[in-house]
Every structure is written in structure tokens, then in C-alpha cells.
N, C-alpha and C positions, 0 to 999 in steps of 0.2 A: 747462710746467705739468702736462701729462698724465703725464710721467715722474715728477714729484714725487708726484702722486696714486698712481701705480702703486707707487712705493717705500713710500708710507704704507700701502697696502693689503697689500703683502707683509709689512711689519712687523707689522701687525695680525694677519695670518694666522699668522705664526710665533709670536706671543704666544698666539694661540688654541690652536695645536698644543701649546705648552708647558702650558697649562691642561689640555688633553685628556690629556696624558701623566700629569700629576699626578692627575687624577680617575680615570684608569684603574688606578691603583695602590691605590685605596681600597676598603674594605669596611665594612659596618656601618650603611648607610643603611636606613631603614625601608621606603621606597617604591620604591627602585630599586637595581640593582647594576650597576656599570660593569665592562667588560672591555676593555682596550686590545688592539687587533689591528694590529700594525705601527706606523708613525709617524703615519699619517693617519686611522686608523679607530678608532672606539670603539663597541662593542656595548653597548646599554643595555637591561637587562631592567626593565620597569616594572610594578608591581602593578596589576591591573585593578580589583579590589574590595578595599577596606580591611577586612580581617577581624579587626582588633585590632592587636596589637603586632607580628605576624609580618612578616618581611622576605623578599625573594627568596631568601635563604639557607636558608629553612625550607620544609618542605612545606606547601602551602596547599590550599584546597578547589578545587572545579571552576572552570573558566574562567568568568568572568562574562559575561553577555550584556547587562549594563547599559550605559548610555551615560555619558559624562562631560561636564563643562562646560569652557569655555575660560578660566575664572577660578579662581584658587586661593581666592578669597574665598567661593565658594558651596559650602555643605555640605548643602544641602537637596535633593539630587538624588533623584528618585523612580524606582523600578524601571520605572514606566510610560513613562518617556521613551524615545522610539524612536530618537533620533539625537543625537550630540553637536553642539555649536555650533561645529564646526570650520570651517564656511563663513561665520562671522561676519566683520565688518569688521576684527577684530583678528587673525584667524587662520583659514586654510582649509587643508584637507588636501592637495589636489592641484591643479595648475594647470588641469586640465580640469574641475574641479568648478564648478557655477554659483555665482556670488558671492552673499553674503548682502546684507542691506540696508546701504546706504552713505549717508552724508550728502553734501551737495553739495560740501563742501570736499574730502572724500576722493575723490569722483568726479572733481573737477577735477585732482587730483594724479595720478591713475592714467590719465587720458585719453591722455596722450602715448605710452603704451606701444603699440608696434606689434604686429601679429599675428606678425611675424617674431620679435620678441623673446620673445613668449610661447611660440612654437613651440620656440625654442632652449632655453628653460628647461625645457620639458616633456621634452626629450631629454638632460638632464644625468644620464647613467647613473652609478651607483656603480662603483668598480673591482671590487667583489664583487657580481655580479648575484644577485638573490633566488633564482633557480633553482639556484644553486650554494651557497646558504647551508647550512652544516653545523651552525651553532649552533641549539640547540633551547631555546626559552624554558621556564621553570618553569610548572607548573600555575598558573592564575589570573594569568598575566603576559603582556605583549606585548613583543616584541622590536623595538628600533629600531636603526638604524645612523646614527651621527653621524660625519661626516667633514669634514676640512678639506683637500681635495685641492688641491695647488699649481696644477694645470692649470686649475682653476675659479676660483682666486683668492679663494675665500670658503667658509665652511662651508655644508653642506646636511645634511638629515636625511631618512631613508627609513624607511618601515614595513617590517619584515621578517616579521611574523606577524600573524594576526588582522586582516587588512586590512578584512574585512567588518564588524568591530566598530566601526571608526572612520570608514570611508568607504565609499560605494557606488561601487565601481570598475566595476561592470557587466561583469564577466568576470574571467578569470584570466590575461589576456595579460601576459607578463613585462615588456613595455615599459611598461604602465600601472602595474604593481606597482613598477617601478623609477623612477617619476617622483618627484622630491623633494617633500616636504611644503611647503606654504606656511605657514611659521610667522612670526609677527610679529617675533620676535627676529631671525630671519634676514633678513626684509625690511628691518629697521632697520640692517643691517650697515654700509651705506655712510655713514649719518648719525649713528650712536651708537657709543659704546665698548662693543660687545657682548662679553661674556665667556661662557665655556662654561656657567656656572651659569644664565645667562639662557635658553639653549636648553633645558637640562635641566629647569629649573623649569616651562617652558611645556609640555614633553612630559609631565611628571608630572601637571600640572594638567589636561591634556587627556585623559589616559588613566585616572587613578585615580578611583574612585567610592567615597565622596563625595570631591570635590576637597579635598585636604589644606590645612590652614591653614599648614603648613610643609612644603614638598616636600623639604627637607633634614633632616627629623627623623631622629634616630639610633635605632637598635635597641639600646638599652643592655643589654637582657637578653642578646642575642647577644654584644656586645662584652665584657661581664663574664664570659662563659662561656669566653673564649679562654684558652689557656695564658699564664702570666704574661709571658714574653718577647714573645710575639706580641701580647698585649694592649698592652704598652708601645709597640711599633712602630705598631700600628694606631691607637691613640689619638693618638700623636704626628703621624702623617700626616693624620688627620682634623682635628686641631687646626690644623695648618698651612693646610689648605684653608679651613676655616671662618673663621679669622682673616683670610685673604686676602679672603674674601667681606665680612667686617665692614668692612674698610678700603676695598675697591674696589667693593663691591656698591651697587646702587641703593637708597638709603635711603627712597625713596618707595614701594618695594614693601611691600605689607601684611604679607608674611611676613618682612621684614627683622628686626624685633624678635624674632620667634620664633627665628630663627637665632642672634641674639645671646644669647638665653637658653640655647641648647644649649651655648655655649662654656664657661660656668663649671663645670657638672658634669663636662664632658669634661676640662677642665684638671685638676680635682681628681682624677679617676680616673687621668689620666696621671701626675701627681705621685705619687700613692699607689703606682702600679705601679713607678715609678722607685725610691722608697724601699724597697719590698718587694724589688726586685731587688738593691739595695745591701746590704740586711740578709742576704739569702741568700748573696751573694758573700763578705761578711765572715765569716759563720758557716762557710762552706766553707773560707775561708782559714785560720781558726783551727783547724778540724778537721785540715787538712793539716799545719799546724805541729805540732800535738799528736801527730799520727801519726808524723812524722819524729823528734820528740824521743823518743818511746817506743822507736823502733827503735834509737836511739843508746844 
């Protein structure tokens, strides 16, 4: 029985790593920018403060000291907030953080966890420790590491910059900084069909202020500014990812319909780019034929 469960978990992790590789090849999101590092790691730069249409690919203002919320639905975050609701019952940043309010049912479910299990989870270090991190986040952004290490058998996420903005870690000890975040999406890994977009959307909604109604909103201004051939490739890759989300994503998420709305204009831009490329190739071909005829 256990071997069957282990095989299922390995299959899920391989699926997750496939999603990770696909996401790591994309660009053009408004609130985050992914970079694939190796086969098991993804660096995720997430915008702290939404300053309009600008994405991580553009220069933005000073890093924000504002807090964020744990829900994509809340957009009325005030600058006076002093801390994010990362320690809520749905999500908390670090295993060492004090838990937020829990109902009796939630308390009953978490009661069996032993101190030894909690200690083990606290010491799940990433393969790339924070003190050796060479990636530097953009201004007004926070850097996260999302990884699906085979040795751990499930995905985890770590904060790589601006720790003090999201959590009170009480020091700069590298062991504390390299403690995985307690995300609801990752906590649900064993019981739900968690995909990479579940983890990314939770990170964006925790980090960005105000919390966006659609964490996968596209930066169309940036995408349209790309050279034609690159625009065709970028829109095609984004379309593939968003259509996967539409098919396999959780339809109960409040931002699901927002993602669906992104698909139509993106598909139109992709088709338009394709037709434009074909026209250019045809005109180049005619010019080449005319040139060779003139030489004869």
C-alpha cells in the first residue's frame, strides 16, 4: 500500500516539475517573473507594490514596506497595516511562527503532528542556501525559490529576499532564512491535485499589495513591444500555459474567470503575429525571386 502511495507521490512530483519547466520558460506576466534554474528549482520575482501596469521586466519605484494579505480577493489593503496575514489558518510563513486563530476542526486535524515532525520540516534546507544566492531581485520586488526536490518528495518554497517584509524571523540566521514557507497549497499537496499555478498564485497574493484580482494578469504592453518573431513565440508559450490552467485549474478560485478572460486577447495577438510573420516571409520570398530573375 505504501509503495503504491510512494509511486503516486513520485508521479505527482514529476508532473509538478514539468509544470515548473514550462513556467520557467515564460515571460510577460504583470506581477511576477519566473526563471528556471536547473531541473528542480524556479526563482520567482514577485512585485511588492502594484504601481500600475509595470511588470518585473521594467524598472519600478522603491521597495515597498507595505504588507500584503493572504487572499487574492482583498484589494482594500491600507499602508497602515503592519504585518501580512501569513500566520492565518490558511497560510503561515515559517514553521517556527506562532499560529493564527484556528477553528476546532482545524485544531483536531493538526493535533496528531508530533514535535519531531515539525522539527524535521523546519530543517528542510534548499539545495541553494540563501547565503549563496547570487540572484538579485528587481526594485520593488521580492525573490522566492520554488523547488520540487526529489529527495523531499514534494514541492517547497523559500523566501530569498525581503524576509523582514513578510515575516518576523527575529534575526539573520541562515538556518531560519532557509526554513520553508508554510503555504496552504503545499500543505494540501498530499490530499489535492496541486499544480505549480496554485503555489505561484498564493505567493503573489501574499506578496503583492494590493492583492491582485488576477495573479496571472499579463503585461500586454510589454508583450506587444517585443520583436515580431519573439512576440509570436512568447504569446504561444503563454497561451499554452493559460489554456492548461483553464482546463486543469480550480474553477472555484475567484481569479479563474479572470484568467479565462486573458486567453482571448492573447490568442488574437498570437494569431495576428503569426499572420504578420507569414506576410513577411511571403514578401521576402517574392523579393528573392524577383532578384534572381533580374540577374538572369
